C-alpha positions, 0 to 999 in steps of 0.5 A: 499499499505504501509502495503504491502511494510512492509510485502514484506520488512521484508520478504526479510530481513528473506530470507537474514538472513536464506541465511547468516545462511545457509553460515555460516553452510556451512562454518563449519569445519565439512562440509570439501571439500564439502563446495565449490564443485559446484566451481570445487575446493576442497579448499575454498580459490581457489573457494572463488578467482575464484568468486571474479575474481581474475585469477591465474597465474602459472607462476607469483604467484605475480600477482595473490596476487597483484590482490588480493590486489587491489581487496581488496583495491577497497572495496565499504565499504571504505568511500570516505574520506578514499580513497582520490585521491588528495593531499588535501584529502590525507593531511586531512586524515592523519591528522585526523588519527593523531589527533584521538587516537583509529586510531592513536594507529593503525598508522605505519609510514615509513618516509625516512627509519625510523619507526614510531608508537605509544606507545600504538601500541608497548604495544602488542608483535605481533605489535613489531615484525611487526615493526621488520619485516618491519625494517629487510626487510629495512636493507637487501633490502633497504628501503621501499617507505614513506608510512602510514599504519593502522595495526590490530595485531588480527587474526580475520580480522578486519578493523578500523572503524571512523564515519567520515571516515567510514572503513579504509583500514587496513592490517591484517595478515589473514581473519577468514571468507575469502576473503570477509572480510574487510582488506589487507593481510599481513605475519604474524610477525612470520617469525623468529620472525620478524627478515626475514632478518638474523633469518629467513634465518638461521632458512630456512637453518637449516630446508633445511638441516635437510630435506637432512639428512633425509634417509627415511620419516615415511609415516604418517601425523604428526602434534603437537600443543594444543587444547584448549577452551575458557572463557565464554563471559560476557553475560555467553555464550560459543563463539562458533564463535571462537571454529573453530579451536579447532574443526578442531584440534580435528577432526584430533586427531580423525583420529590419533584414527581411522587410527593410520597408517596413522595419528600421529595428537596429542596434546603435549603443551595443551590438554583442549577440550570443554565440549560439555554437558556444552557447546554445538555449534550447527554448531560444534558437536562432532561425536562418536570418539571425544566423546570417546577421550575426555571421556578417557582424550585424552590418545591416543591422547596425547603426552608429547614429545616437538618436534623442527621444524627440526622433522618435516622433518622425516614425509612425509606429514606435517599438518596445522591446523587453530589457536586454539585462533580464529579458523584463521591462525596458525604460524606453516605453516611458516616453513612446506614449508621448511621441504621437505615434503608433505604439507597438509592445512585443508579446511576451509575460512581462508585466508592468504597473499599467498593463492592467488598463492596456488593451491590443487593439486599442492602446497599443498593437501586439507583435511578434517575430511572426505576427509583426509584418501582418500587424504593420500591413494591416495598420497601413491599409487601415487608417482609422485602425492606426488613428485609434491606436495613436489617440489610445496612446495619447490617453495612457499618456494623459491618464496614466503616465503623466505626473498626475496619473503617477501620483494617483497611482503611487497612493493607490499602492499606498493605501492598499498597502496600508490597508492589507497590513494595519499600517494606519494602526501603527503609523498615524499616532505619535504614541504608536510610532514611539512604541515602535522604536521603543528599546531600538538603538537607531545608531545601528540600524543605519537609518538615512533620512532623503531630502530633495532640494528643487534647483534651476539650471539654464535649460531645465529643472533638475533635483539635488538629493541629500542624505542625513543619518539618524542616530537617536531614535528619541530624537527621530521620533520627536522630530518627525511630524507624525499628525498631519497639520490641518493648517498647511501654513502652520506645516510649513513654518515648522519646516522653516524653523527646522531649517534655521535650528539645523542647517544639515536639514535640507529643504524638504520641499513636500506640500499638503496641497498644491493650490499655492505649491509654487509660491511656497516653492519660490519662497524656500528657493529664495531661503536656499539662495539666502543660505548660499549667500551666506556661505560666500560671505563667510568664506570671503570674510575667511580671507581678512580675519582668522577662522576656525580650522573647520570653516576653512575645511569648508570653504576649501571644499565649497571652492572646489564644488562640493554642492551637497555642502549644507552647513556652515561651521559657526563660531560658538561661544566656548568661554564658559564650556568645559571642553573635556571630552567634547571639543577638540584642538580646533575648537579650543584654538577658535575660542582663544584666538577670538580674544583681541588683546591675546591675538595682538600679544601673540603677534608681539610674541611672534615678532619678538621671537623673529628678533631673538632669532636674527641676534642669535643668527648674527652672534653665531656669524661673529663668533665664526668671523673671530675664529676665521680671523684667528686662524688667518693670523696664525697662519701668516706669522708661521709664513713669516717666521719661515721665510725669516729662517730660509733667508738666514741660511742663504746668506 
């Protein structure tokens, strides 16, 4: 009986593995639109959405995206401890995350409009840009509700795991394997390099102006980018599971080789495809056209010209392909919606945050190696279908990837996280937050506060980011404004008082409402300019008077272009202050030399020392001169006596 059960179990496992292998093979980019044809959709993300039971609402796209968020948060892989339903369990969850270094290094904490992460989290440039995106949203549209989230910066879509908590809800920028992968989708941080409020708004305006300026578009599908390969794994095997994006890109280049009148897809930054003979991938075989391209060193599909985002507006069709690093998302899609062309998306299981709102034939057209030519031919022969795609892309730009759309979606994400993990029970009251940090040593947690300063360049606005380490938990709790101020003007005054009391606190330009945000922004920029003027005054004065070593070092760095220097070393009255254990030689020297008469006395001692030294040197020279003269007299006397003896002997 036991033997029979074992055989049945092994057979079930083998069948499951076979189905999984078939599903993976069907998901390869070479299969194109046929992957989910049984679901009635030529685009895989829509078929996945239909199977998950998430309805698509043409009237309200955000309803569909919110439905997918809730579906992702209801993932049964999340442990019960990771999805608390009361205040005590929610408090224990956050404390556990703070005390586990691996989890803490992915933590983002938004409290009172201020952003906190860890020093390790800030090592990744993509992570910095994600913080900048959150700060830019607050600066333009108002504070985000208090929330904590675990964020994964990679494009593969991976949730954090802990033995005690099991899987933990993690925000991800893409899911390589589809909606079924673990994670909560959020926008990638490359909308204006994170500055969605100003830089991204300026980029959109430029692209829309470029689209209006085009008289006649080139009737071809346009794409430019890189085709790369991967390094071998430590075991010596080629990572075929990450080759998907490069394979799809090579397929699009093959379309250009076969149909140059319709496709203008070329590599211009890097053309180094995988060597199929040395590193074969069973699910990603090269066809004759792809092999011929590689044999000819990609000469017919290589373009050395660099194109800007505005140049995409010259073509009727713009193509988005999977990323070359992991075969996941590509940041190229961010700006395609604004160039006034029809957007073509390469079919595959990869999903991003806005995909629940998209639909093949309305917002974009889904294409693959086998279907691309027929899709483009159909659009060329049916102008109304093409016009519908252009209008759909413009709606996506207007409602989803605009600064307003990004803000609205991120607030949905924050609210769903707060609700799913009962975060509102521990983050909205000062005493609850204090209980979370009770007994913790913030100096060992490595928490960093991120500040954003809004500045201007000659061509467009840009954002500068500064950071400050949190070392005292009690001070951290007291400084952060947990309770939302009813009067927004009062909250702005709190920020200004902080700026006056602590110059390390950079300008946190978050606002609770957008009504008079421009006036406040100019007010804070004026204060920032006054601070810069104060720096120049202090450093100029050091050329005429004595300054402390700390101030001189500050001015030296400022003169070399250290833009993030924010603290002017001030002279303090140390006369009645004990310096034991607190002061340094520089502080003591600055305190002593502040006395005018003491400085005159030291100057007198310096002059007196020079006089004494001069007299000493003169005395030594006189002694040496005396010795020299005595020696000369002795030598001359001997010569005279010798000469007199010689003259006597001659006589």
